[in-house]
N, C-alpha and C positions, 0 to 999 in steps of 0.2 A: 890479424892483430886483435880483432874483437874478442877472440877466444883467449887472449893473453893479457887482458886489461890489467889485472892485478899485478902480474909480473912486470909489465911495462911501467906501470905507476911506481912500483918499488924501485926500479932501475933509475927512473928520472929523479925520484925523491932522494936517493943516495947521492946522486950527482949534485943536486941542489945544496945539500948539507955540506958536501965536500968543498964546493966553490964559494958558498956564501956563509961566512962565519956567523953572522947575526942569526941566521936561521938555525944553525947547529947549536948555538948557545941558548936559544929560546926553548928550553926543555919543556916548558909548560904546554907549548903548542905543537910539539913534534908529532903526536898522533893525528892531530887535525891537519897537519901539513900533508901526511900520507893520504888522508881521505880527500883533501882538496885536489891533489895531483891526480889521484885515480879518477875522481869525478870529472875532471877536465879532460883526461884522456878518453874516457868513455863517451863523453858528450861530443868531443871532436870527431871520434871515429864514426859515431852515428850521423853527424853532419856530412862527413865524406861519403859514407855508405848510401845514404838516402838523398843526397843532394839537397840538404836543407839550407835555405838562405841564412847566412850568418847573422843578418840584421834581425832575424826573428829569435835568435838564441839568447836566453838569459843565462847569466853566470850561475853555475851550480851553487846550491845553498852552502855546501861545505867550503867552496872557494870564497864566498862573501863573508862567511863566519870566520874563516881563517884570517882574512884581511882585517876584520874588526879586532880579532884577538891580538894581532901584531900591534895594532894601534893602542890597545889597552896595556900591552907590556912594554911600550916605548921602543919597539923595533922600528927602524927608519923606513920611510916610504920607498927609499931607493932600493932597499933590500927586497921589498915586495916586487917592485918593477923588474929588477934584475932576475928574480926567480922565473918570471914569465918568459923573458928572452933566453935565459939558459935552458928552460924547458922546451922552448920552440926549437932551439938548436939541436938538443938531444932527440926530440921527436922527429925532426927532419932526417937525422942520421938513421934512425930506425926505419922510417918510411922508405928512404933511398935503398937501404939494404934489402927490404922486402921486394921493391920494384925490380931491382937488379936481378934478384933470384927468380923472377917471373919470366916464363917463356913466351915473350911477345916480341913483335917487330920493334926495331930500334926507334922508328918514328913514333910508334904508339907509346913506347917507353918515355920518350921526350914529352909527348902530349900529356901523359898521365902525371908525370912529375911536375909539369908546369901547372896543371890544374890543382893538384894537391898542395903545392907550394903556395899558390895564390890563396887557396881556402885557409890553409894553416896560418898564413900571415894575417888575413882578415879576422880570423877567429881570435888570435892572440891580441890583436889591436883592439877589438871590441870588448873582450873579456877584461883586458887590462884596464880599460877606461871604467868599466863597471866596478871592479874591485878597488881601484883607486878612489872612486867616489865613496864606496863603503868605508874604506880606511879613513878618509878625511872627515866623513860624517861622524864616525865614532870618535875620532881624535877631538873634533870640535865639541862634541857632547861631553867628552871627558874633561876638557879644559873648562867648559862651562860649569860642570859639577864641582871641579876643584875650586874654581873662583867662588862659587856659591858657598861652599863649606868654609873657605878661608874668610870670606866676607862676614859670615856669622861669627866666627871666632874673633875677628877684629872688632866687631860690634860689642862683643862681651868685654873686651879690654877697654873699649871706649866708655862703657857704662860708668858714670861718675860714682855711683853708690856702691859699686862692687869692690870687694877686696880680693885681689887675685894673687896667685902664686906666680911671681915674675918668671922664674926659671921654667915652670911648666907652660906658661903662656908663650914664652920665647920659643920653646920647642914646637908648640902647636902651630904658631903662625910663621915659624921659621924667620924670625926677625929679632935683632938684639935690642930688647926693650930697655936695657940698662944704659945704653949709649945716648948720644945727642941725636936729635931728630929735627927734620924740617918737613912739615906736612904740605901736601898739595891736594887740591880738589880740581879734577879735570872734567871737562864736558864738551860735547859738540851740540850746536843748536839742533833742536828737535826736527826742524824742517829739512835738515841736510842729511838725514840718515841714509846710509847706503848698505847697512848690515855688517860693516867691518870696523865699526868705531872702536870697540873694545880692543881688538887686536892692534889697531893703530895707536891707541893710547898706551897700551902695554909696551909696544916697541919704543914709543917716544920716551916713556919713563926709564926703560932699560938703557937707552942711548944717553939720556940726560944724566943718569947715575954714573955712566962711564966718563962723560965729559966733566962732571962735577967731582970726580975722583972720590966717590964715597968709599967708606971703609968696608962695606959689604954690599950685597945685592939689595936693591930697593924692595919695599913692600908694596904690592899692588892689590887692591880689593875692588872688584866690580860692584857698582851700586845698581845699575840697570844697563840697558843696551847702549846708552849714550853718555854715561857718566861713571866716574870712578874716584877712589881715594888712593893716595900714595904717600909714602914716607921715604925720605933719604936718610940713611944712617951714617953717623960719623963717630969714630972713637974720640977724636979731638976736633972741636968745631973750627972750621976754617975762618979766615978773616971776614969774608963777605959772601956767604953761601947764597943769599938772595940775589946778589948782583950776578953771580955765576949762572944761576938759573935763568935770569932775564937775558943774559948775553947769549946763552944757548938757544933760547926760544926766538930771539930776534933774527937769527940766521936760518930759521926753519920756516919754509912756506907751508908745511903740512902740520904745524903745531896746533893742538887743540886749544880751546879757551881754558885757562886755569888760574886758580887763586893760590897764593902762597901764604902759609902761616908764619908765625914767629918761631925761631929756633927754641927748642926745649930739651930738657934732660930727664931721663927716667920715664916711668909710666905717667907721672903727672905732666911732664913736658910733652910726651907723646899725645896726651889728650888735649892739652892746652893749645899746642901748635895746630891740631886739627880743628879745634873750635874757632881759632882765629882765621884759619883758611876758609872755613864755612862762612864766617861773617864777611870776609872779603868777597867771597863769591856772591853773597846776598846783595852787596853793594853793586857788583858788576851786573847782576841780572836786573836789578831795579833801574840801573842807569840805561840799559838798552844795548842792543847788538851792534850799534854803530860805533861804540867806544872801544878803547884798547882792550885786547884780549887777555892781558896779564895784569892782575891786581895783587898787591901784597899787603898783608896786615902791617908790615913795617913801614909802609909809606906814611909820611907825616900826616896825621889827622884822620886817616882812614878808619882806625879802630873807634875813635870818638864818633865819627859820622855813622858808623855801623850801629852804635848804641842808640843813636837818635832816629835811625831809619826803620825801626821795628814795625811801625805803623806809618806808612808813607802818606796816607791821607791826613793824619794828625801832624806829621812832620811838615807837610806842605802848608797846612793852615798856620802852623807856628812860624815858619819862615816868612810867610806873607805878613803876619802881624809884626814881626821884628823888622823886616826890611821895607815894608810898604811897597811903593811902586818900583823900587829897585829889584823886587822879586819877579819882575816881568820877564817873560821868555823872549828876549830879543837880543840881537848881536850887540847892540850898543850897551844895553844894561849888563850883558855878560862881561864886556870890557871894563865897565865901571866897577862891577863886583870884584873882578880879579885884581884890579889896581888897588881898591880899598883893602882887600884881603892881604895883599903883599905889604901894603903900607902899615897896617896894624901889626902884622907879624914881625916886621923889622923895627918895632919900637916907635911907630909913628914918625919914621924918618923919611922925609921926601928924598933925601940924597941916597940912602941905602936902597929904597924901593926903586928909584930911577936906575941905579947901577944893576940891580937884579933883573929888571925888566927891559934893560937896554933902551930906556926912554930919557928924554930931556927932563930936567928937574921941574921946569914949568909945566910940562905935559902931565906929570904925576900930580902936581898941585892942582891943576885944573880938573883932572878926572876925579880926584878925591872930593873936591868941592861939589862937583856935579853929582857924585854918588850920594853924598849927604843930602843934597837938595832933592834928589829923587826919593830918598827915604822919607823925607818930610820932617825930620827932627834931628837934633844933634846926637852924637854918639857918646857923649861924656858920661852919662848916667848908666848906660847899659852896654858898655863896650864889650863885655864878655859874651853877652847874648848875640851881639852883632857878629862877633868873630865866629861863634858856633854856627850861626845861620849861614854865614858865608862859606864855612867849611862844608856844611851839608850841600849847599849849591855846587861847590867845587866837585864833590864826589858823585852826587846823584844827578847832576845836570838837569835836564828838562823834567825829570820825574819829581823834583822838589820845587818846581817853579809854578807860579800862578797861571792857570789856564785862562787866557783872554777869550771873551765871547766872540763868536764869528758871526 
């Protein structure tokens, strides 16, 4: 059989193309398929002839290059694996025919076939694992390159000073820029990296888009290994897209942290929704990892708090000046701040605040009085500043509060 390697390789190659349509249709790689098959046949026969341990055998270069080429052309991994098992079957048939034609004792024939079959199986098992690894590596590299290119194109669209051709940009990033958009910024905490974050986020966005019934596929752009940007497209904006996104995330234990922008239309809406999502993420990161994983720019007061949180050291000092001792980081002061915030937001109505917080009227009245006393002065003259300071405390939590000496 060593003398007929080219002939045997061609026979197996024809059978592969007949049985596996994807290989037959991939005309770009057909010549390399023949080289891969012939190289595998030659290597296998040398292993059998010289009793070389399969564990020491590396996949032929033509075989690994063919696996990479299939990945580049989008041919499925299943087609590659099937090719090796179909090839094993055809090789077994050829080997059995040779052994049957050999003039040896029956028991010897059985022993030879058993030895060859074992080696053939081990060879196919080992080489398949090697070419699958080559295929997957090439596929991941290709996806990473595609994500990088797409991310660069998306950044060009996001540049506020640039004037873009909407139709050309739509085709480049494969996303309908003239429609309605809802932007997301997604991330995983740096310390929890396991190397598969981008793939998990991409799957999450794809499944979210299906659940949210978007009018087309979502846009996903990787930022780095643990964060990404995304947009959900709609021809006609649904009633509560943010609520739908929250509901989907609430039922997922594997959801990443993410911030939601405000809905927008056209290129300007695409940019604005992203800016708002970035601002919401900044609030989430400043607040800390122990807080809720989903922040939305549509949450009452969050956008205003984001504007005040550009410099947290300055914001912390300002909050302390406005709220006095009420800005202390304690559970009691947190309850007083929340009660005062709701009281002021409901028009300084004890009754309305009590109903919203499910408290007794007198409890609200007592807490408001205590909050004002902790502040150290009335709120009549600077009520707006007090409300803004309370808003910053609500969204930034401990990051905006006074550090007590220890």
